C-alpha positions in Angstrom: -29.6 -131.8 84.9 -27.8 -130.8 81.7 -30.3 -128.0 81.2 -29.8 -126.8 84.8 -26.0 -126.5 84.2 -26.6 -124.5 81.1 -28.9 -122.2 82.9 -26.4 -121.7 85.7 -23.7 -120.8 83.1 -25.9 -118.3 81.5 -26.8 -116.6 84.8 -23.2 -116.5 85.8 -22.2 -114.9 82.5 -24.8 -112.2 82.8 -23.8 -111.4 86.4 -20.1 -111.3 85.4 -20.8 -108.9 82.4 -22.9 -106.7 84.6 -20.0 -106.3 87.1 -17.5 -105.2 84.4 -16.3 -101.6 84.3 -18.0 -99.5 81.6 -15.4 -99.5 78.7 -16.2 -95.8 77.9 -15.7 -94.6 81.5 -12.0 -94.0 81.3 -12.4 -92.2 78.0 -15.2 -90.0 79.3 -13.4 -89.2 82.5 -10.4 -87.8 80.7 -7.9 -89.4 83.0 -5.8 -90.3 80.0 -5.9 -86.9 78.4 -3.0 -84.5 79.3 -3.2 -82.5 76.0 -3.1 -78.7 76.7 -2.1 -76.9 73.6 -3.3 -73.7 71.9 -4.2 -74.7 68.3 -5.3 -71.2 67.2 -5.9 -67.8 68.7 -7.2 -64.5 67.5 -7.6 -61.1 69.2 -9.5 -58.0 68.3 -7.6 -56.0 65.6 -5.0 -58.8 65.2 -3.2 -58.7 61.9 -2.0 -61.9 60.2 -1.6 -65.3 61.8 0.0 -65.9 65.2 3.2 -67.9 65.7 2.4 -70.6 68.4 5.2 -72.6 69.9 5.1 -75.2 72.6 8.4 -74.9 74.5 7.9 -77.9 76.9 5.3 -79.5 79.1 4.9 -76.4 81.3 5.5 -73.5 79.0 4.7 -72.1 75.5 5.0 -68.9 73.5 2.7 -67.1 71.2 3.7 -64.0 69.1 1.2 -61.9 67.2 0.6 -58.4 65.8 -2.1 -55.9 66.7 -3.1 -53.0 64.5 -1.6 -50.1 66.4 -3.7 -47.6 64.3 -6.9 -49.1 65.6 -6.0 -49.6 69.3 -5.7 -46.7 71.8 -3.9 -48.8 74.3 -3.0 -52.4 75.0 -4.6 -52.7 78.4 -7.8 -54.4 77.3 -7.4 -56.5 74.1 -10.4 -58.7 73.6 -9.9 -62.4 72.9 -12.1 -63.2 69.9 -11.3 -66.8 69.1 -9.5 -69.6 71.0 -9.1 -73.2 69.9 -7.5 -75.7 72.3 -6.7 -79.4 72.4 -9.6 -81.8 72.9 -11.0 -81.4 76.4 -8.6 -78.6 77.4 -9.8 -75.4 79.1 -8.3 -71.9 79.5 -8.3 -69.3 82.3 -9.4 -66.7 79.8 -12.5 -67.2 77.7 -13.6 -65.8 74.3 -14.9 -62.3 74.8 -12.7 -61.5 77.8 -9.8 -59.1 77.8 -6.0 -59.5 78.3 -3.8 -56.7 79.5 -0.6 -56.2 77.4 0.1 -52.7 78.8 3.5 -53.5 80.3 7.2 -53.2 79.3 7.2 -56.5 77.5 3.7 -56.1 75.9 3.0 -59.6 77.1 0.4 -61.6 79.0 0.0 -65.2 80.2 -2.7 -67.6 79.2 -2.9 -70.9 81.2 -4.3 -74.0 79.5 -5.4 -77.0 81.6 -5.8 -80.5 80.2 -8.7 -82.8 81.1 -6.6 -84.6 83.7 -5.5 -81.3 85.4 -2.1 -80.6 83.9 -1.3 -77.0 82.9 0.8 -75.1 80.5 1.4 -71.4 80.6 1.6 -69.6 77.3 3.4 -66.2 77.2 1.6 -64.1 74.6 3.9 -61.4 73.1 2.1 -58.6 71.2 3.8 -56.5 68.5 2.3 -53.2 67.5 1.5 -53.3 63.8 1.3 -50.4 61.4 0.5 -51.1 57.7 3.8 -50.3 55.9 2.1 -50.0 52.5 0.3 -46.8 53.3 1.6 -43.7 51.6 2.5 -42.3 48.2 4.6 -44.1 45.6 6.2 -42.8 42.4 6.2 -45.3 39.5 9.8 -45.7 38.3 9.7 -48.4 35.7 7.8 -51.3 34.1 9.9 -54.4 33.6 9.1 -57.7 31.9 10.7 -61.1 31.9 9.4 -63.0 28.9 10.2 -65.3 26.0 9.8 -68.9 24.9 12.7 -71.3 25.6 14.9 -69.2 27.9 17.2 -72.2 28.2 17.9 -71.7 24.5 18.4 -67.9 24.7 14.7 -67.1 24.1 14.2 -65.3 27.4 15.0 -61.7 28.2 14.5 -59.0 30.9 13.3 -55.8 29.3 12.0 -52.4 30.2 8.6 -52.0 28.6 9.7 -48.6 27.3 12.8 -50.0 25.6 10.7 -51.0 22.5 8.6 -47.8 21.8 7.8 -48.9 18.2 5.7 -51.8 19.5 3.2 -49.5 21.4 0.8 -46.8 20.3 2.5 -43.5 20.0 2.0 -41.4 23.1 0.0 -44.1 24.8 2.7 -46.7 25.5 4.2 -47.7 28.8 6.0 -44.3 29.1 2.6 -42.7 29.9 2.8 -44.5 33.3 6.2 -43.2 34.4 4.9 -40.0 35.7 2.0 -41.7 37.6 1.9 -42.0 41.3 0.0 -44.3 43.7 -1.6 -43.4 47.0 -2.5 -46.3 49.4 -5.0 -45.6 52.2 -6.1 -48.0 54.9 -9.8 -49.1 55.1 -9.5 -51.7 57.9 -8.7 -55.3 58.8 -10.7 -58.4 57.8 -11.8 -61.1 60.2 -8.9 -63.2 58.9 -6.4 -60.5 59.9 -5.7 -59.1 56.4 -5.5 -55.4 55.8 -7.5 -53.6 53.0 -8.2 -50.1 51.7 -8.2 -48.0 48.6 -5.5 -47.2 46.1 -5.6 -44.3 43.7 -3.5 -44.4 40.6 -3.0 -40.8 39.6 -2.3 -40.1 35.9 0.5 -37.6 36.6 1.5 -34.5 34.7 0.6 -35.9 31.3 -2.9 -36.7 32.6 -2.9 -40.0 30.7 -2.5 -43.7 31.3 -0.9 -46.4 29.1 -3.0 -48.4 26.7 -1.1 -51.6 26.4 -1.7 -52.4 22.7 0.9 -54.3 20.7 0.7 -52.5 17.4 2.9 -54.7 15.2 1.5 -57.7 13.3 -0.6 -59.3 14.6 -1.9 -56.4 16.6 -3.0 -57.5 20.1 -4.5 -56.0 23.2 -2.3 -57.0 26.1 -3.8 -54.9 28.8 -4.7 -58.2 30.6 -1.0 -58.7 31.1 0.2 -55.2 32.0 -2.7 -53.3 33.5 -2.3 -54.9 36.9 -3.0 -51.8 39.0 -6.3 -50.1 38.1 -6.6 -46.6 36.7 -8.0 -44.1 39.2 -9.4 -45.4 42.5 -9.7 -49.0 43.3 -9.4 -51.4 46.3 -6.6 -53.5 47.6 -6.3 -56.3 50.1 -3.0 -57.5 51.6 -2.9 -61.2 52.7 -0.2 -61.7 55.3 -0.6 -65.5 55.2 0.1 -65.9 51.5 2.3 -62.8 51.2 0.2 -61.4 48.4 -1.6 -58.2 47.5 -4.8 -58.2 45.5 -6.2 -55.2 43.5 -9.9 -55.1 42.8 -11.0 -53.1 39.7 -14.2 -51.1 39.5 -15.8 -53.8 37.3 -15.0 -56.5 40.0 -12.2 -58.4 38.4 -8.9 -58.8 40.4 -5.2 -59.1 39.9 -2.9 -60.6 42.5 0.9 -60.1 43.0 3.5 -59.7 45.7 5.3 -56.8 47.2 9.1 -57.2 46.6 11.8 -55.3 48.5 15.1 -54.1 47.0 17.3 -57.0 45.9 18.2 -59.2 43.0 15.9 -62.1 41.9 17.5 -65.0 40.1 15.4 -66.1 37.1 17.6 -68.9 35.9 19.4 -69.4 32.6 21.7 -66.6 33.4 18.9 -64.0 33.8 18.1 -61.9 36.8 16.1 -58.8 37.9 17.4 -56.2 40.3 14.9 -54.1 42.2 16.3 -50.8 43.3 13.7 -49.8 45.9 10.5 -51.8 45.8 8.2 -53.4 43.2 4.8 -54.9 42.8 5.5 -58.2 41.0 3.1 -60.4 39.0 3.5 -63.8 37.5 2.1 -63.8 34.0 0.5 -66.8 32.2 1.8 -66.6 28.7 2.0 -69.6 26.3 5.2 -70.9 24.6 5.3 -70.0 20.9 8.3 -71.8 19.3 7.4 -70.5 15.9 8.1 -66.9 17.0 10.9 -67.5 19.5 13.4 -64.6 19.9 10.8 -62.1 18.6 9.2 -59.1 20.4 5.8 -60.7 19.7 6.9 -63.8 21.6 8.3 -61.9 24.6 5.6 -59.3 25.0 2.5 -61.0 23.7 2.8 -64.8 23.7 5.1 -65.7 26.5 5.4 -63.0 29.1 6.4 -64.6 32.3 6.9 -62.1 35.1 6.2 -58.4 35.4 7.5 -55.8 37.9 6.0 -52.3 38.5 8.9 -50.6 40.2 8.1 -47.8 42.7 9.7 -45.5 45.2 7.9 -44.5 48.4 8.0 -40.7 48.7 5.5 -40.1 51.6 
C-alpha cells in the first residue's frame, strides 16, 4: 500500500510538471520586449559619427553629415549599417536607400520592438565639405617647454627666437616661407577623411633641420618635424578630433587642428593662436639639473608645439 501511494505521487508530479508553461516561452515570444532604439547607423559617404537622441517613447532624432563632394544629390543615400535594440526591426533595411532631397534634408526611419511598439526617428542630414582642403602659409613655430613651470621653469617661445641654438641657415626660419597644400583622397569606412599633403619648401628651397647645436648637440627632429617634407598622407579623425600625418617611411605623427584663440597652459602661461595651428603634445622628460636652460626647454622637456598657419586658398 505504501509503495502504491509513492507511485501515485510520482505519476501526479510528472503529470503536473508536463502541464506547466514552458519557462522560455515568454522570453522567446518577445511579449516583454518594447525596446526600439537605434544604437548605431551609417550611410554611404557619411563623415564622422552620428548624434542619436531618443526624444520620448514615440520619437527620436538622428543628425549626421554626408560628404557633399562625393554625392551628386541626396535623393538616394544608401543605408550601409544599422544596429538596433535586441529584437527590434526597421522599415528600412541595410542596402536600401533613403531620400533626403527635401527642404529639411530629412527622412523618417521607423523602428518596431518585438511586442509591436514603434518609434519614428527623424534623420537630419548635413552636407559636409572637408574644411582642411586648400593652401596654407606657415606663419610661425612655437614651443611650450621647460621643467618645473610651477617654479618658473616653463616658457612659451618662438623657435626662431634663439637662432644660436640651431644650424646657421637650416634652423626653424627655413620653414617660415613654406606652404602646405591639402588635397582630399576619400573617406574611410569609419567616416574619417584622408588625402595628401604637400609641404613645399618655399622661395629658399630648403627645410629646417632641427639640430640643437649647443652642448650637448642633439637631433630633435623627432620633436619638431611633425609635418613631413614634400608629399605625404593625412587622415582626419572626427571622433577623436585629431589629424595624423604619415611619412614616406611609414611612421606617423598625430596632433589637433586648433582655431584662433588663447590656450591657458597654467602657471601664468598661455598661447594665443592668431588664425589656425596644428598643435602637438610632446613627450619630453623633466631635467631638474638643467632647469631654466635652453637645453631643458628645447631638448629635454618640450611640452607642446604649434605650427601656426594661415589659409590663403
